C-alpha positions in Angstrom: 15.6 8.0 14.8 19.2 8.3 14.3 20.1 7.1 10.8 22.0 3.7 11.2 22.1 2.8 7.4 22.2 4.8 4.4 19.7 3.7 1.6 21.8 1.3 -0.7 21.6 2.2 -4.2 19.3 -0.1 -6.0 21.1 -2.6 -8.1 18.9 -2.2 -11.3 19.9 -4.4 -14.5 17.4 -2.6 -16.6 18.1 -1.9 -20.0 17.8 2.2 -21.0 17.2 2.7 -17.1 17.5 6.5 -17.1 16.4 6.8 -20.6 13.4 6.9 -22.6 11.4 3.8 -21.9 10.9 1.2 -24.8 8.4 -1.1 -23.0 4.8 -1.2 -22.5 4.0 1.9 -20.4 2.0 1.9 -17.0 -1.4 3.3 -17.9 -4.3 4.3 -15.7 -2.3 5.3 -12.7 -1.5 9.1 -13.4 0.3 11.3 -15.7 3.6 10.6 -14.2 4.4 7.2 -14.8 6.8 7.4 -17.6 10.4 6.0 -16.2 8.9 5.9 -12.7 12.2 4.2 -11.4 14.0 7.5 -12.0 12.6 8.6 -8.5 14.7 5.6 -7.0 16.2 5.3 -4.5 13.6 7.7 -2.2 15.8 10.0 -0.1 13.2 9.1 2.7 14.2 5.7 3.3 17.7 6.9 4.5 16.0 8.1 7.8 15.2 4.4 8.9 17.4 1.1 10.0 17.7 -1.1 7.1 17.8 -4.8 8.3 17.9 -8.2 6.5 20.0 -6.4 3.8 20.8 -9.8 2.1 17.2 -10.3 1.1 17.2 -10.3 -2.8 13.7 -8.8 -3.4 12.2 -7.1 -0.1 13.6 -4.1 1.6 13.0 -4.1 5.2 13.3 -1.2 7.4 12.5 -0.9 11.2 10.8 2.6 11.3 9.8 2.3 14.9 10.9 -0.2 17.8 7.9 -2.3 17.2 7.4 -1.7 13.3 8.8 -3.0 10.3 8.0 -1.5 6.9 8.6 -4.5 4.1 9.1 -2.4 0.8 9.1 -4.0 -2.7 10.7 -0.9 -4.8 11.3 -3.1 -8.2 7.7 -2.8 -9.5 5.8 0.2 -10.0 3.4 0.0 -7.3 6.1 0.5 -4.6 4.2 -1.5 -2.3 4.8 -1.4 1.6 3.6 -3.9 4.1 3.9 -3.5 7.7 4.7 -5.8 10.5 3.5 -4.7 13.8 5.0 -6.5 16.9 3.6 -6.5 20.2 4.4 -8.3 23.5 1.9 -11.4 22.6 1.5 -11.4 19.1 2.3 -9.7 15.8 0.2 -8.5 13.0 1.0 -8.3 9.3 -0.7 -5.3 7.6 -0.6 -6.8 4.0 1.6 -9.3 2.2 2.6 -7.4 -1.1 3.0 -8.6 -4.5 3.6 -12.3 -4.3 6.4 -12.1 -6.5 8.7 -13.8 -4.0 8.4 -15.6 -0.8 7.3 -13.5 2.4 7.0 -15.7 5.1 10.4 -16.6 5.6 11.1 -12.8 5.8 8.5 -12.5 8.5 10.1 -15.5 10.5 13.3 -13.6 10.6 11.8 -10.6 12.2 9.6 -12.1 14.8 8.9 -15.5 16.5 5.5 -14.3 17.7 2.4 -15.6 16.4 1.4 -14.0 13.2 -2.0 -12.6 12.1 -2.9 -11.4 8.4 -5.0 -8.6 8.0 -5.2 -7.0 4.6 -5.8 -3.1 4.2 -8.0 -4.1 1.3 -7.9 -6.9 -1.3 -6.3 -5.4 -4.4 -3.6 -7.7 -6.0 -0.5 -5.9 -4.7 -1.9 -6.4 -1.1 -2.7 -9.9 -0.8 0.2 -11.7 -2.8 1.5 -13.4 -0.2 -1.7 -14.2 2.0 -1.5 -17.9 1.0 1.5 -18.2 3.0 -0.1 -17.6 6.1 -2.7 -19.6 8.1 -4.2 -16.8 10.2 -6.0 -14.5 8.0 -8.8 -12.0 9.2 -10.9 -9.6 6.8 -13.7 -7.4 6.7 -17.0 -9.1 6.0 -18.0 -7.6 2.7 -18.7 -9.5 -0.5 -15.9 -7.5 -2.6 -13.3 -9.0 0.2 -14.9 -12.5 0.3 -14.8 -12.7 -3.5 -11.1 -12.0 -3.7 -10.2 -14.9 -1.7 -10.3 -16.9 -4.9 -7.2 -15.4 -5.9 -6.5 -14.1 -9.7 -5.3 -16.0 -12.5 -2.2 -15.1 -14.5 -4.3 -13.5 -17.2 -5.8 -11.0 -14.6 -2.6 -9.9 -13.0 -0.1 -10.5 -16.2 -0.5 -6.7 -17.1 1.3 -5.8 -13.5 4.3 -7.9 -14.4 4.8 -6.7 -17.7 6.8 -3.9 -19.3 7.3 -1.0 -17.3 5.3 -2.3 -14.5 8.2 -4.9 -13.3 11.4 -3.5 -15.0 13.4 -6.2 -12.7 12.3 -9.4 -11.4 13.1 -11.4 -8.2 15.5 -14.3 -8.6 13.5 -17.4 -10.2 10.4 -15.5 -11.1 8.4 -16.9 -13.8 5.7 -14.5 -15.4 4.1 -17.2 -17.2 3.1 -19.0 -13.9 2.6 -15.9 -11.5 -0.9 -15.6 -10.1 -2.6 -14.5 -6.8 -3.0 -17.7 -4.8 -6.5 -18.5 -3.3 -6.3 -18.0 0.5 -8.9 -18.2 3.3 -10.2 -15.6 5.8 -10.5 -17.4 9.1 -12.1 -14.4 11.1 -13.5 -11.1 10.6 -13.4 -7.4 11.7 -15.4 -4.7 11.9 -15.3 -0.8 12.0 -14.8 0.2 15.7 -13.3 -3.2 17.3 -9.9 -2.8 18.7 -7.0 -5.8 17.9 -4.8 -6.0 20.7 -1.3 -7.4 20.4 -0.3 -7.2 23.9 1.0 -3.5 24.8 -0.1 -2.4 21.0 -3.9 -1.7 20.2 -5.1 -1.4 16.9 -8.5 0.2 16.2 -9.9 -0.8 13.0 -11.5 1.6 10.9 -13.7 0.6 7.6 -12.7 3.3 5.1 -14.3 2.7 1.9 -13.7 4.5 -1.4 -10.5 3.1 -2.7 -12.0 -0.1 -2.7 -15.4 -1.3 -0.8 -13.3 -3.5 1.6 -10.5 -0.6 2.5 -9.6 -0.2 6.2 -7.4 1.7 8.3 -5.5 0.8 11.6 -5.3 3.3 14.3 -2.7 3.0 17.1 -4.1 5.6 19.1 -1.4 5.2 22.2 1.3 5.9 19.5 -0.5 8.4 17.5 -0.2 6.2 14.2 -2.5 5.7 11.5 -1.9 2.9 9.0 -3.8 4.2 6.0 -3.4 1.4 3.2 -4.3 2.9 -0.2 -6.5 5.3 1.1 -3.8 7.7 1.8 -0.1 8.1 0.5 2.0 10.7 -1.2 1.3 9.9 -4.9 -2.0 9.7 -7.1 -5.2 8.3 -5.0 -7.1 6.2 -7.2 -11.1 7.1 -7.1 -11.2 5.9 -10.3 -10.9 1.9 -10.4 -13.6 -0.8 -10.7 -15.0 -1.1 -7.2 -13.8 2.7 -6.3 -16.7 5.0 -5.1 -15.7 8.4 -5.1 -18.4 9.7 -3.0 -17.6 7.1 -0.3 -13.9 8.1 -0.5 -14.9 11.7 0.2 -16.7 10.6 3.3 -14.0 8.6 4.3 -11.5 11.7 4.0 -13.7 14.0 5.9 -13.9 11.2 8.6 -10.2 10.8 8.8 -9.5 14.7 8.5 -11.3 14.7 12.0 -8.5 12.4 13.5 -5.6 14.8 12.7 -5.5 16.1 16.0 -4.6 12.8 17.4 -2.5 11.6 14.7 1.5 12.2 14.4 2.5 9.6 11.5 0.6 8.5 8.5 2.0 4.9 7.9 1.2 4.7 4.1 1.3 1.6 1.9 3.1 2.9 -1.3 6.5 4.6 -2.1 7.6 5.8 1.5 6.6 4.6 5.0 5.5 7.7 6.9 3.7 10.9 6.0 2.7 13.8 8.1 -0.6 13.7 9.6 -1.6 17.2 8.2 -2.0 15.3 5.0 -5.5 14.2 6.1 -7.1 17.3 6.0 -5.5 18.0 2.7 -6.9 15.0 1.2 -10.3 15.9 2.9 -10.1 19.5 1.5 -8.9 18.0 -2.2 -12.1 15.9 -2.5 -14.1 18.7 -1.4 -12.7 20.8 -3.8 -13.1 18.2 -6.7 -17.0 17.9 -5.4 -17.6 21.5 -5.5 -16.1 22.0 -9.0 -13.1 24.7 -7.4 -10.4 22.2 -8.6 -9.3 21.7 -12.3 -8.7 18.1 -13.4 -6.3 17.1 -16.4 -7.3 14.2 -18.4 -5.0 11.1 -18.2 -5.8 7.7 -19.3 -9.6 8.3 -19.6 -10.0 9.7 -16.1 -9.5 13.0 -14.6 -6.5 13.8 -12.1 -6.5 16.7 -9.7 -3.5 17.7 -8.3 -2.5 19.0 -4.6 0.3 19.7 -2.8 2.3 16.0 -2.5 -0.4 14.1 -4.0 -3.2 13.9 -6.6 -6.7 12.5 -6.9 -7.7 10.4 -10.0 -11.6 10.5 -10.6 -13.9 9.1 -13.0 -14.7 11.6 -15.8 -18.0 10.8 -16.0 -19.1 12.1 -12.4 -22.0 14.2 -12.4 
């Protein structure tokens, strides 16, 4: 894709940015979290056309003619939601942090009917769900329970200290919460969602969470991975995570490698090479057979590989 816009330098107004942080650090997310904003702006984004450049919080990029990456770089998760536009309707894969209204952004990108589908129901992927009427999900207890949202005391950590060095205009940390939402219909492993000219196969990929899913656009050789894979620490140690399920998921996805060119990842950068699927499966296998060496970090073990790591519980057998 031709470069039409160079990545604009983030206008951070962070006291001490580029210096040692004096705020509460990010914990439980790997060893390399101090001053995480020093990696910004990430050079990979310069390869894509930036649109809606006046947005105060979101950075929106057209990564393919029918796909927009909606990026939130000023919070530690650097979460990415994807808008996939077909001829008849559009699918919004995740709704981000909920720190700023998302629906107006989407309405400026397409006038097609919007359906929301979450890669999983962690707070940084469902924050804007309540803004939309048509929400689908996978029918597992974990996903159903998350419809209740999360009060301020459950999510306050993620908008405090180094997690959120710069907030959106008008944001109030004291009232921030994940608003309740309602799943209107269910998807399951193996079904295909037809947007008109774009067909997305649903893959149930538990491990990171019980309700994790990927979307496979077989015709365009794109796999939307959610949090199952991205080029950063992969979390197999959180509440609700299951290391063995994750390893099985990794092996399943590795088998798709010959049919995939682009991994559409939900954190940090929007696209990674498909060869990482096999690398992820090999990483889990190495941890299981004890040929990989983990370094203790925040009460878990982090195993480093080429371009990513895997954080596993340190009480595994």
